[in-house]
C-alpha positions, 0 to 999 in steps of 0.5 A: 418829733413830738406826737400829733397828726403830721400836715404837710403844707403845700402852700403857705405864703409868705407876706409883706407889702403885698408879696406872695411866694410858695414854700413847702412846710411840715407842721405839728398839730397841737393845738388843733380845734381852736378857730379864730374867726376873720374878719370878712374878706374884700371882693373888691380892691382899689387895683385891678388884678392887671395893675397888680400883675404889672407892679408885682416884684420881689422884694427881700425886705419886710417891714418888722410889723405884724400884718393885721387881721384884715390883711391875713383874711384878705390873703387867705381869701383870696388864696384858698377862700369860699367864692360860691358859696352854694358849692363851695368853689373855691378862688383857687381852681382844683380839678374836680373840686377837689382842693388838695391843698392847705393853707398855713400861716405862721407868725410870730404867735405860731402856726394856724391852718385857714379853715375856708368854710368858716373863714377862720383860722385854725391853731396848730402850734404855738411859737415863733417858727419863723426861723426854722423855715429858711431851710424848708425856703431854700436857706433864705432867710429873709423869708424867717424875717416876714411877718408871716410866712 
């Protein structure tokens, strides 16, 4: 166990081809404080929510290409982004607007925490940690092969 602050990520996203699944993972803050600004998220898309829900299916094979900054930005905003800046309300509901969930993105480059107030990623650990996550994802090896978790 390394020194540093332990972060328990309650929700992370397994992302590829529009798939979003929930997993739990522990992350150690190593490079805390390095922010990378994300591109602005879209508030309108090419598909209605109803069509997206009707077309949703679980998949087990992903393309090896990494996600673009725009894709990561859109997914982070959709999961925990600020949708009403004046009161800092988010896209995800929360009792009493306490927002106890933290969103982490794990890619081949490392682990980053999403900072909704700045729509940015804060780097926590360098290196590809997707492989060890398969145990945290109930030993599902296809999760470790996803471009982002």
